[in-house]
C-alpha positions as CSV (number, residue, x, y, z in Angstrom):
1,M,-1.3,-8.4,8.9
2,K,-2.1,-11.6,7.0
3,N,-4.0,-11.7,3.7
4,R,-5.5,-14.2,1.3
5,I,-4.8,-12.2,-1.9
6,R,-2.6,-14.9,-3.5
7,A,-5.2,-17.6,-2.8
8,E,-8.1,-15.4,-4.0
9,R,-6.2,-14.6,-7.2
10,A,-5.6,-18.3,-7.8
11,E,-9.3,-19.1,-7.4
12,L,-10.1,-16.4,-10.0
13,R,-7.1,-17.2,-12.1
14,I,-5.9,-13.6,-12.3
15,T,-2.4,-12.3,-12.3
16,Q,-0.8,-9.7,-10.0
17,Q,-0.8,-7.4,-13.0
18,A,-4.5,-7.9,-13.7
19,L,-5.3,-7.2,-10.0
20,A,-3.1,-4.2,-10.0
21,E,-4.8,-2.7,-13.1
22,A,-8.2,-3.4,-11.7
23,T,-7.4,-1.6,-8.4
24,G,-5.3,1.2,-9.8
25,V,-1.9,0.3,-8.3
26,S,1.3,-1.2,-9.6
27,R,2.0,-4.9,-9.8
28,Q,4.9,-4.3,-7.3
29,T,2.3,-2.9,-4.8
30,I,0.2,-6.1,-5.1
31,N,3.4,-8.2,-4.6
32,A,4.4,-6.2,-1.5
33,I,0.9,-6.6,0.0
34,E,0.9,-10.4,-0.7
35,T,4.3,-10.8,0.9
36,G,3.4,-8.7,4.0
37,K,5.9,-6.0,3.2
38,F,3.2,-3.3,2.7
39,V,-0.1,-2.7,4.5
40,P,-2.7,-1.4,2.0
41,S,-4.8,1.7,2.6
42,T,-8.4,1.3,3.7
43,V,-9.5,2.3,0.2
44,L,-7.2,-0.2,-1.5
45,A,-8.2,-3.0,0.9
46,L,-11.9,-2.3,0.1
47,K,-11.2,-2.2,-3.6
48,I,-9.5,-5.6,-3.4
49,A,-12.2,-7.1,-1.3
50,R,-14.9,-5.8,-3.7
51,L,-13.1,-7.3,-6.7
52,F,-13.0,-10.7,-4.9
53,R,-16.7,-10.1,-3.9
54,K,-15.9,-10.9,-0.3
55,P,-15.9,-8.9,3.0
56,V,-12.6,-7.2,3.7
57,E,-12.3,-9.3,6.8
58,Q,-12.1,-12.5,4.7
59,I,-9.2,-11.1,2.7
60,F,-7.2,-9.4,5.5
61,Q,-6.7,-10.6,9.1
62,L,-4.9,-8.9,11.9
63,E,-2.3,-11.0,13.6
64,P,-2.0,-11.1,17.4
65,D,0.9,-8.7,17.4
66,D,-0.8,-6.1,15.1
């Protein structure tokens, strides 16, 4: 699964730590999601999309092999 979290954070100028605090997870979790090492739960994906004020499909995309 690909995601645009890093790009979205850059647009809003927020850190991994700030995103983590806003969504109730650790900074390490945000880092793992950004690098593709961890797939977020549906609830977390929706929280992240809501924070960025975008549909979840604009933040997370399935890859052909997913």
